[in-house]
N, C-alpha and C positions, 0 to 999 in steps of 0.2 A: 441478342446474346446476353446472358446473365452476367452481372458484375461479380467480382470475387466475393464481395460481401453477401450477395444474394445466394451464391453457391454455398458459402460457408453456413449461412442460416439454414439452408435446405438440408445439408449433410448433418447438422448438429441440432436440429430442432428438438429432438427428444433426448439429447445427450445430457444426462444428469449424473454421469459416473463420478466417483470420488477421484479428484485429481491431486489432492494434497491431504495427507493424513499423518497425524502424530498420535502415538499410543503410549500412555503412561510416561510422558516426557518429563524429565527433570533436567534443569540447567543450573550449573554452578559457575561462579567466578571467584576463584580463590576459596575463602571460607564462607562466602555469601551464597545462599541458595536463592536464585532468582525465580525459578519456577519449579513446582513439585507436582508430579503425577498429573500432568495436563494431557487431556485427550481432545483432539480436534479432527473434524472431518469437514473438508471443503469440497463442494461439488462444482462441476463445470457450470458456469453462469452465475455462481454466487458472487455477491458483492458484500464483503465483510469489513466492517469498521473495527479496527484493532485499537482499543482504548485502554486507558489506565494512567495512573499518576507517574510522575518522573521517577525513574529507577525501578519501574515494575518489570522491565525486560522486554519491552515492545520491539526495539531495534534489534536486540540480541536474538529474539525469536525469529525475526526475518533472516538473520544471519544463519541460524540453524536450518531454516528452510532452504537457504541458498547453498548449504554444505560448507559454509565458511567457519562454523563454530560447532565443535562436537558436543552433543548432549552428554550429561553425566549418566543418564539412564534413559531407557525407552527407545522407541523406534520412530523413524520418520520416513515416509514414502512419498515420492513424487511420481504421479502417473503409474502407480503400482510397482515401482522399483525403488530400492533403497536410495536415499538422497545422496547426491554427489556434487562436487564443485563444478561450476561451469555448465549447468544444464541448459541447453539451448531452447527448451520449451518454457523457461521461466524468464520473463522480462522484469527488470529491476530498475526502479527509479529511486536513487539514494536521496538522503537529505540534501537540501539546497546546496548546489555547487556554485561557488562564487566565480563569475566570469569577468575578468578585467575588460574595460572598454576597448583596449587595443588587442584583445585576444585574436590571433590570426586564423580564425576559423569562420567559415560561413555556416548558415543553418544546415545546408546539405552536408557539409563536412562533419558537423557534430552528430547528425543522425546516422551517417555512414559508419561512425565508430561503433555503433551497435552491431554491425556485421563483422568488422575485422579489426576493431580497436585493440584486440588482445594479441594481434600479430605484429611482428617487427616490420619496419619499412613502410612503404606507401602502397596502398591498394591499387590494383589495376582497374581503370575505369571501364569495366565491362557493361554491356547493355543490361544484363541481369541485375547488376549492382545498382545502376542508375534507376531502373524500374522499381526495385524494392524501396529505394530511398524516396522516390516520388510517391509511391503507394502509402508509405508511412506518413509523409508530410501531408498528403491529402486527407488521411484519416483524422489528423488533428487540426485540419483547417489552417495549415501554415504555408501553403504553396505561394501565397502572395509575398512572403518575405524569405523565400528559400535561398536567395543569393545574398542576403544581408549579413553583415558581420554580427556574430552572436552577442558580442559585448555591447552593441548599440541597441539591442532589443529590450523591451520591458520585461519585468519579472514574469508576467503571465505568458508572454510569448516564449521566453526561455523555458518555462515549465512545459509548455506544449512540445517543444523540441526534445526535451528529456523523455517525455512520454513517447514521442515518435521514435526516439532512439531505442527504447525498450520494445516497441512494437515491430521494429524492422525485421527481427528474426522470426516473426509470426509465432509468438508464444501462445501457450494455452493458459498460462498463469501469469498474473502481474502482481508484483509486490511493490508497494509505494510507501516510502518512509517520509511522512509529513509533507506531502506535496503542496499543501495549502499554506504552509508556514510562510510568513512575510508577504503574502499576497493581500491586496485590498479585497473588500467584500465582493465587488463585482467580478474581479478576476477569479477569486476562489470559487464563486458560484458557477462561472463558466467552465472551470476545470472539472468540477464535480459533475456537471451535466454532460461534459464531453466523455468522462470516464463511464458514466452511466450508459451512454449511448454505445460506446465501444464494447462494454460488457455484454449488452444485449445483442448487438449485430454480429459479434464475433464469438459469442458464447464463452467469453473469458471469465475465469475465476479471478476476482480482484480482491486483494487484501491491502487495505489502506490504513496506515497509522495516522491518527489524528488526535488533537487535544480538545476538539469540540465536536460533539456528535451532531449538533443541530444542522450544519450544512449538508450532512449526509442523509438526513432522514428521508428525503424523497427518492433516493436511489438504492440504498443498501437494504438487503433483506436479512442480514444477520450481524450480530455484534459478538466480538471476542473481547471480553473485558478481563484485564489482568490487574491484580492488586495483592501485595504481600505474599507473593509466591503462589497464589491461587489463581484460578481462571474459571470463567463461565462463558459458554457460547450458546447462542440460540437466536430466535427472532428478537427484534429490538424490544418489543413490549414485554417479552418474557424475561429479559436480562436487565434492562434499565428500569428497575423497580426497587423500592426501598428494601424489601426482604433480601433480595439477591446481593445488592451492593453492601448492605450491612454485614452479611455473612462474609463477603470477600475482605472487607476492611477490618472486621472484628469489632466494630462499634456501630452505633446507630447512625444511619444515613437515611434521610428522607428525600424522595424524588417527587418533584412537583412538575406538572405540565401546565404551562401558562401561555395562552395565545399561540399554540403550536410549537412552543419551545420547551425544552427540558431543562429544568433547574434543579440543583441539588442543595439541600440544607444539610450542612455537616454536623457531626456530633461533637463530643468533647475535644477530640484531638484536632479538630479544625477550628476550635475556639468560637463555635457558633457562626461561622461565616456562611454567607449565602452567595452562590455564584452559579453561572452557567455550567453545564456538565462539560468541563474541559478535560476531564480525566486527570485533573490536577487539584484534588481536594486539599492537598498540602504540598506546596511546591517549593519547599526550602532547599532541597537538594537538586542536583542535576541528574539527568538520565544516565544510568550506569549501563554501559554497553560493552560488548565484547570487543577486544582490540582488532 
């Protein structure tokens, strides 16, 4: 008998339909124009790195895709329908959630909130619910600590559980807001490889906000780069190049490739600094996001 993963692959092997689309999208916050005339098309199976400096609107764009923040102009479609709040086919992993050591939740409890955390009261322990939680935990290799208190787990283990929580509703799109933040190099690499595997085996469209493109190079097939209200999307080598980033930033930016890593040499406004492509060519301010 075929596993759910094998059945899913068989059913969706040639499925490359557009699952997330924004047309001529503009986003404002008060008098600030965060994004202007952005057009995005994301297909089933795409792994998109969402990059850009602090304040570029990366988190706010995720909120627009989630139906939590209305655009000033333009259209957003999820699976061919106008975006709306609470879409069950979108799995969302927010920025790092701080879990106290004495948080009275087990790993299974936390994952189960992805099914019914929006409802009042306690969920009934049905077989269907138990099976879905077990399936999600297995998908992120977390069955070995499914009964552990979440506050006692490492940052990497907690991140796996948040991914499982997003997976438990069996979404077709996953939006992740800086899931690699505060993780050590080994844990971050493991999370990237896990997401790459999930994207392929489930044909998930994945949009991941990151400050460093380098950990994603082996798994992502597209980049959506935001800067100064503008955006560019396409294959990594088409977008992460001097001409494109210079156009987005409005001044000279040089992109170097050294020993498999991408490095950016900034222009005047970065005071000649040289750094890894963290999407943070000038990081004086904080990311401005929708409330």
